[in-house]
N, C-alpha and C positions, 0 to 999 in steps of 0.2 A: 216358582219360588215367590212367596209373599214378601211384601216390603219389610215386614218385621224380621223374617228369616234372613233377608239380604243384609239388613243393617246389623243383625247379630253376628253374621258370618264375617262381615267386614271390620268389626271392632277388634282392636287389640285387647288381649286379656278378657275375651268374651266369657261371660259367666262370673267374672270377678268384679262385681259392680262397685265395690268400695274402691278398688284400684282405678277402675275406669272413671269413676266419679271424680277422683283427684286429678286424673290426667285431663279430662275434658274441661273441668272447672279451671284448672291451671292454664290451659291453652286459651280459654276465653279471656281470662283476666290479663295474661301476659300480652296477648295479641292486641287487645284494646289499649292497654297501657302504653305499649310501644308505638301504637298509632298516635296517641296524644303526645308522646315524646317527639315524634317527627313534626307534629304541629308546632311544638315549642321551638324547634330549630327554625322552621320557616317563619314563625312570628318575629323572631329576633334578627333574622337575616337582613331585613330591610334597613332598620335603623343602624345596626352594627356595621353594615357595609359602607356607610357614608364616609368612613375614614380610609377606604381603599383608594389607591392613587388615581384610578380612572374615574372615580366619583367624587373626589375630594374638592374639586373646584366648580361643580355644577351650580346653576342658579337656584335661588330659593324655590322658584316655581317647579323646577325639575326635582328638587329634594322632596317637596310635598307630594308630587306625582309618584315618586318612588315609594314613599311611605304608605300610600293608599293602595298600591297594586296587590300586595298579599291580602289585606283585608277585603278588597273588592272581589278577588278570586274566592276567598273564604265565604263571602256572602252568597255568591252564585252556587258554590258547591253545596252549601247548607240547604238551599231551596231545592235545587235539581235532584240531588242524591237523596235528600230527605223524603221527597215525594216518591221517588223511584223505589226506595227501600220498603215502602208499604205495599208496593205492587209485586216486586220480584223477590222480596226477602232481604233480610239484613246482610247475610253473608255474601251474596252475589255482587252487591254493590262495591265491595272492597276490591274487586278486580279493576274497576274503573279508577277508584281513588288511589290505589297503589301505583298504577301506571302513570297517573297524573303527577303525583308528587315526586316520583322517581325521575320522570322527564324534566320537571321543573327544577329540581335540585341539581341535576346534571348541567342544565343550561346556566344556572346561577353560578355554579362552581367554576366553570371554564370560560365564562363570557368576559370579554373586555370591551364590549359595546353596550352603551347605556340602554338602548331600546330593546336589545336582545335580553339584557339582564332583567329589565322590569317585566318583559313577557314571561320569562322563567319564573319570576316571583308570582305572577298572576296564576300560572298553571299549577305551581306548587301549592298556592293558597286554595285553589279550587279543590285539589285532592285532599288536603288536610281538613278543609271545611266540610267536604262531603262526608267525612267519617264521623263527624260529631253526632248527628241525629241517629244513624244506624247503630253506632257504638253504644250510646247511652240507652237506646231502646233494647239492644241485645243484652246488655248487662242487667237492666231492670227486669227483663222477661225470663232470662235463663239462670238467674241467681236466686237461691233460697231466700225467703223473706228476711230471716235473721242476719244474713250476710249482705243484703242488698245495699244498705247505706254505706257500709265499709267499702264495697267495690265501686259504688258510684262516687265515692270521695277520693279513693286512692288512685284509681285509673286515670281520671282527668288531671290529677296532680302531677302526673308525668309531663304534662305540658310545661309547667314551671321548670321542671328538671331539664327538659330539652332546651329551653331558652337560656337557663343558667349555664348549661354545657356550652352553648354557642358563644355566649358572652365571655366565658372563661377561656375558651379556645382562641377567640379573636384578640384577647388581651395579650397573648404571647406572640402575636404576629410580628411585632418589632424585633423579636429575638430569633425567630425561625424564618421569617419572610412571609409576605402575603401569599405568594404562589403556593408555597409548601403548606401554609395554613389552610388554604382553600382545598387543596388536594386531600389533606387529612380530614377535613370536614366532609368531603365527598365520600371518601372511603368509609368513614364512620357511619354516615347516613345510609349508605348502601348495605353495610353490614347489618344494620337494624332492619332495613327493608327486606333483605334476603331471609332473615329470621322470621319476619312477619309473614312472608309467603308460606314458609313451612308451617308456622303456628296456625295460620288461617285455613290451611287445608285440613287440619286436625280439629279445629274448634267446631262446635255444633251450630246449626241454624237455630233460630228462636223456636222453641217448641210451641210457644203460645201462638206465634204467627202461623206455624204449620197447622195447628189445631183449628185456627180460624179459617184456613184454606181447605179444611176437610181432610187433611192428611194425618188422621188421628193415630194410626199405627206408628208412624215415624215419631210423632210428637210424644207418644207414650214411652217409647224406648229412650228417647233423648232425656225426657224429664226424669226417668228412672236413673239413667246414667249420671245425671247431674245432682241427684239426691233431692229433687223437688217433687215430693210425693205427699199425698194426704190432703185433707180439706184445708182451705185457706179462708181467711176472712175477706169476703167480697162486699163491695159497696157500689152504689150507683156512681157512674162517672160524674164528678163535680161539674157544675155549670161551666161549659167550655168558654163562653165569652168572658165570664168573670176571671177564670183562671188565666186565660190568654192575656187579658188587660193587665192583671197584677204581675205576671211573669215578664211581660214586655217592659213594664216600668222598672222592675228589679233588674232586668237585663241591661237596659239603657244605663241605669245607675252604675252597676258593677263593671260592665264591660268598658265603658268610657273612662271611669275613674282609674281602673287598673291600667288600661292602655296608655292613657295620657301621663300617668305618674311613672310607669315602668319603662315606656319606650319613647315618648314624645317630648316631655318637658326637658329632660336632660340634654339631648343634643341641641335643642333650640335655645335653651336658657343658660346652660352651663358649658356648652361647647363640646365638640366631639371627643376631645382628649379626656374629658371627665365622664362621658356617657357610659362606657363599659363598666368601670368600677361601681358607679351609682346603680346602674341597671342590675349588676350582679348582686349587690346588697338587697335590692328590692326582690329579686327572684329567689334568692336563698330564703328570705323571710317568708315569702309565699309558699315555698316548698315545705319548710318546717311547719307552717300553719296547717297545711293539708293533713299532716299526720296527727296534729293536735285536735283537728276537727272531728276525727273519726268517732271517739267516744262521746263527744258533745252532741253531734247531730243524731246519734243513735238513741238519745233520750227523748227526742221529739223534734219535729220540724218547725213548729210554730214559734216556740220559745227561742230556739236556736236562730231562726231567721231574724227575729226582732233584735237579738243580741248582736248578730253580725252587722246589720245595717246601722244600729245605734252606735256601736263601737266605731264603725267606719266614719260616721258623721262627726263624732267627737274628736277622733284623731286627725281628721282633715281640718277641723276647726282649729286645732292646736297648731298645725302646720301653717295655716293662714295667719294666725296671731303672731307667729315667729317669722313672717315673710321677710322682714327687714334684716334678719340675721341668718338666712339660709345659705349665704355664701360660706359660712363657717360649717364645714362638713361634720364637725363634732356635734352640731345641733341638728343639721338636716338629716344625716344618715340614720340616727336612732328613731327620729320621728317618721321617716319614710319606712323604715323596717317594721315599726308597729302598725302603721297604716296598711302596709301590704299584708300583714297578718289578717286584718279584718276584711280586706278586699278578697283574700283567699277564702275566708269564712263565708262571705257572700257568694262567691263563685260556687262553693260546695252546696250552699242552699239551692242554687239554680240547678246544678247537675243532678240533684236529688229530686227536686219538685217537678222539673219539666217532664221527665219520663213517668213520674208517679201519678200525675194528674190527668193523663189522657189514656184513652182505651187503645188496645193493640192495633185495631184496624186503621187508626190515623195518628198513632203516637209519633212516628218518625216525621211525618208531614208537619204536625203541629210544632215539634221542636225546631224544625228547619224554618218555619214561618216566623216563630217567635224571634229567632235570631236575626232575621232581616232588619228589624228595627234598631237594635243596638249597633249592629255593624254599619248600617247606613248612617246612623247618627255619629258613629266614630269617625267615619270618612269625612263627613261634613265638619266635625269638630277639629280635625287635623288642620284643615284650611282656616277655620274660624280662629282657633287659638294661636295660629302662626303669627297673627297680627296683634295679639294681646301682649301684655307684659306679664311678668311672673305673678304679680299680685292678682291681676284679673283672671289669669288662668287658674290659680288656686281657688279664687272665689267661685269660678265656674264649676270647678270640681266639687266644692262644698255644696253648691246648689244641686248638683247631680246626686250627691249622697243624700241630700234632703228628699229628693224624689223617691229614692229607694227606701228611705226610712218611713215615709208616708205609706208606701205600698206595703211594707212589712207590718205596720200598725194595722192597716185595713185587713191584711191577711190574718194577723193574730186574732182580730175580732170576728171575722166572718169566714175565714178559710177553713179548709178541711185538713185535719191531722192525718197524715199518711203513714205514720209509723206502724209497722206490723200489718199493714193492709196489702192485700194482693194487688198486683198490677193487672190482674185479670178483671178489669172493671166491667160492670154491667151497663149496657147501653140499650137503646131501643131496638138495636139490630141483633142483640145477643140474648140468650136466655140462660137461666141458671144451669141448664143441662150441658152447655157448651164450655165446660171448663174441667180442670183436673180435679178428680175426687179421690 
């Protein structure tokens, strides 16, 4: 039996390509979205947990160590799994990532020991970080060109939804008890993970990656099932060094400004009692912005990116100018809400450009490597800003937005517009015959 016959026999609704197209496309989108949702839960667990009784009276040094554990795990996961996904495929790496964050969340949920708790955060961070590069690659490669920006925007937006869910859940801890709250968090996370296991068995591998590996019969069947057929507009892969440098600058700007404003400034400057409501406002703003970004970025990446970083710089400047009045939450909350809008817009620019600017054979690796820089800078900045005051921290954030704005201006002037362009980029190692026609 040929590979094509085997795949055809194993597909539900074989022969009904429209039905199967919807099923496989839905499995791909839902599974990647829920993976980002779990990442959001893990991202907020560190700062949110500092109000828990066994962590409430730890030293500032131990607080900062706790805050960097999940980001540190995320950094290692991005690099290791990012490289691995280019060698063994996008789909297979999810076995490692799901096992990692399932184990990490279990430890975090039941632990009453500080060092066991931060070990759980690291392992969970490794798992969710490991999903970023293969997930973005898979969405970009298996989604029709006209739907790509929508899916690359909405799926990662579930990260904000996951963090908002965690913040909202932990806000009710005083009413139901910390233990009950943690058990409910564990049950909720594992319900999502169990569905992820089911969805990922059903979702397809990247047909572009399969094609690159010479498995053209499988690739053809999957591309047909996904509705990705016909000729596409192909271009030479943009200069990798230039793209890498610009995306690193944008990444450092966006990742640090979002993380510091949504997760770090609040507990250090406003106290843990105010952290959860402030964080929830920030995360709701970011979540709403993700949906608004869909039609905006679909009109073109270059204009959108300039708008996102320009708006972020101006809203951060407004927050800095009102720094003496931010204790009044009627002033701080609206400013933070709007700033989070633009931070999410900038995040959307990254989740679209990173997979669109690199060829299939090294796409996941490059995404993972790009993210080393913002994540390492974020970890350093947590320690650095821990000794700042509020005004200096806000000025630091404004400087970071300035870095992103400069990168966006350079990209606007010299970058490649990727709207409606195939992710099947031409490189020295590929020819025009090695693609879908």
